[in-house]
C-alpha positions in Angstrom: 0.0 0.0 0.0 1.3 3.4 -1.0 0.4 6.5 1.1 1.0 10.2 0.6 1.6 12.5 3.6 1.1 16.2 3.1 2.7 17.8 6.2 5.0 20.8 6.5 6.5 20.1 9.9 9.8 18.4 9.3 9.8 16.8 12.8 6.3 15.3 12.3 7.3 14.2 8.8 10.2 12.2 10.3 8.1 10.7 13.1 5.2 9.6 10.9 7.6 8.3 8.2 9.3 6.1 10.6 6.0 4.8 12.1 4.3 4.2 8.8 7.3 2.5 7.1 7.7 0.2 10.2 4.0 -0.7 9.7 4.8 -1.9 6.2 3.5 1.1 4.1 5.3 2.8 1.3 5.2 6.5 1.9 5.8 9.7 -0.1 6.0 13.0 1.8 5.2 16.5 0.5 5.2 19.8 2.4 2.9 22.0 0.3 -0.5 21.9 -1.5 1.3 22.4 -4.9 3.4 19.3 -4.2 0.3 17.4 -3.1 -1.4 18.0 -6.4 1.7 17.1 -8.4 2.2 13.9 -6.5 -1.5 12.8 -6.9 -1.3 13.5 -10.6 1.8 11.4 -11.1 1.3 8.5 -8.7 -1.6 6.2 -7.7 -2.1 6.3 -3.9 -4.2 4.1 -1.7 -4.7 6.8 1.0 -3.8 10.5 1.5 -3.0 12.0 4.9 -3.4 15.8 4.8 -2.6 18.5 7.3 -4.9 21.5 7.0 -2.2 24.1 7.7 -0.1 23.8 4.6 2.0 26.9 3.9 0.7 27.6 0.4 -3.0 26.9 0.8 -5.6 25.6 3.2 -5.9 21.8 3.3 -9.7 22.0 3.1 -9.6 23.7 -0.2 -7.1 21.2 -1.5 -9.4 18.3 -0.4 -12.4 19.9 -2.1 -10.4 20.4 -5.3 -9.2 16.8 -5.3 -12.8 15.5 -4.8 -14.0 17.8 -7.6 -11.8 15.9 -10.0 -13.6 12.6 -9.1 -10.7 11.2 -7.0 -12.0 8.5 -4.7 -8.9 7.8 -2.6 -9.6 7.8 1.1 -8.4 11.0 2.8 -7.4 11.3 6.5 -7.1 14.8 7.9 -4.5 15.4 10.7 -4.7 18.9 12.3 -4.7 20.9 15.5 -8.1 22.3 14.7 -10.2 20.3 17.2 -13.6 21.9 17.5 -16.8 20.0 16.5 -17.4 22.6 13.8 -13.9 22.1 12.4 -14.4 18.3 12.3 -17.8 18.6 10.6 -16.4 21.0 8.0 -13.5 18.7 7.3 -15.7 15.7 6.8 -18.2 17.7 4.7 -15.3 18.9 2.5 -14.6 15.3 1.4 -12.3 13.8 4.1 -13.1 10.3 5.3 -11.7 10.7 8.8 -10.3 13.4 11.0 -7.5 13.0 13.6 -6.6 15.8 16.0 -3.0 16.6 16.9 -1.3 15.5 19.1 -2.4 11.9 18.5 -1.1 8.5 19.4 0.6 6.7 16.5 -1.2 3.5 17.3 -4.5 5.3 16.8 -3.3 6.7 13.5 -2.4 3.3 12.2 -5.8 1.9 13.4 -7.6 4.6 11.5 -5.5 4.0 8.4 -6.3 0.3 8.5 -10.0 1.0 8.9 -10.0 3.4 5.9 -8.2 0.9 3.7 -10.7 -1.8 4.6 -13.7 0.3 3.3 -15.2 -1.1 0.1 -14.7 1.2 -2.9 -18.4 1.9 -3.3 -18.3 3.7 0.1 -15.4 5.9 -0.9 -15.1 9.1 -2.8 -17.6 11.6 -4.2 -20.2 9.0 -5.2 -21.6 6.9 -2.4 -23.5 3.7 -3.5 -25.7 1.4 -1.5 -28.6 -0.7 -2.6 -30.2 1.1 -5.6 -29.2 4.5 -4.2 -26.3 6.7 -5.4 -25.3 10.0 -3.6 -23.2 12.2 -5.9 -21.5 14.4 -3.3 -19.9 16.7 -5.8 -23.3 17.5 -7.4 -25.1 17.1 -4.0 -27.6 14.8 -5.8 -29.3 11.6 -4.7 -30.5 9.1 -7.2 -32.5 5.9 -6.7 -32.5 3.4 -9.6 -31.1 6.2 -11.8 -33.9 8.7 -10.9 -33.1 11.9 -9.0 -35.1 12.3 -5.7 -35.6 15.6 -3.9 -34.4 15.7 -0.3 -33.9 18.6 2.1 -30.4 19.7 3.0 -30.6 18.1 6.5 -31.9 14.8 4.9 -29.0 14.8 2.4 -26.4 15.4 5.2 -27.9 12.6 7.3 -28.0 10.2 4.3 -24.4 10.9 3.4 -23.3 10.2 7.0 -25.2 6.9 7.2 -24.0 5.8 3.7 -20.4 6.5 4.6 -20.7 4.3 7.7 -23.0 1.8 6.1 -23.5 -1.3 8.4 -22.1 0.5 11.4 -24.2 2.2 14.2 -24.1 6.0 13.9 -24.7 7.5 17.4 -27.6 10.0 17.8 -25.1 12.6 19.1 -23.1 12.3 15.9 -26.3 12.9 13.9 -27.1 15.9 16.0 -23.7 17.3 15.1 -24.4 16.7 11.4 -27.7 18.5 11.7 -26.3 21.5 13.5 -24.8 22.8 10.3 -28.2 23.0 8.5 -30.4 23.9 11.5 -29.4 26.2 14.3 -32.3 25.4 16.6 -32.8 21.6 17.0 -35.9 20.5 18.8 -35.6 17.4 21.1 -37.4 15.3 18.5 -35.5 16.7 15.5 -33.5 13.6 14.8 -36.5 11.3 15.1 -38.6 13.5 12.7 -35.7 13.6 10.2 -35.2 9.9 10.3 -38.9 9.4 9.7 -39.0 11.7 6.7 -35.9 10.2 5.2 -37.2 6.6 5.7 -40.4 7.5 3.9 -38.6 9.2 1.0 -36.2 6.3 0.5 -39.0 3.7 0.7 -41.2 5.7 -1.8 -38.2 5.9 -4.2 -37.4 2.1 -4.0 -33.9 2.9 -2.7 -33.0 -0.7 -1.7 -31.7 0.6 1.7 -33.3 0.8 5.1 -32.5 2.8 8.3 -32.6 0.6 11.4 -33.1 2.0 14.9 -30.6 0.7 17.5 -32.4 1.6 20.7 -30.5 3.8 23.1 -27.6 4.2 20.7 -28.5 5.5 17.3 -29.2 4.3 13.7 -27.7 2.0 11.1 -28.1 1.9 7.3 -28.3 -1.5 5.7 -29.4 -2.9 2.3 -32.9 -4.4 2.2 -31.7 -7.9 1.3 -28.9 -7.9 3.9 -29.2 -10.5 6.6 
């Protein structure tokens, strides 16, 4: 597996290079957004690790630009920006995971392994499950090839559930997702949103269902999944 690290701190470059190479990964290292784009254009990578504070441009803009090209390689953000809003913006910009500095190298390796295990249909700008496609670049949801109309909050929730298909998404995580599209959340906002989204997906013949895991959250599965 070949990884690309975009990080301008020489000390962190050295530490991560040693850790990742010891774990068996091939690693290329760049220090700027310009070098990031050049490397991605020239080499096929299995995963990108991107610091948001690059000296010649914001990492978020770089991630958006990469996703706009249709690139589906998993992206892991590493950054000192640790607020909930920062994490939401990072994930909504196209990153697959978000790790706050300082971090434990064992956790970094675990997150990399998890991202590399994800099936290709759950990566990149187009999410696919059942008969449903979510084109994140166009912000468009299609079921059996037909576009369906969903509210912004419904699209945000669907993207979150599709990215983590088969896993339980905590209600608190959903509330964080909703907070970007609705400033005032009522106590029953999540339940109401889930109900509307379930109805829309069922009416469209989406081939996916949203299960309730009582006391924890929700899980998206395919209709014919056991």
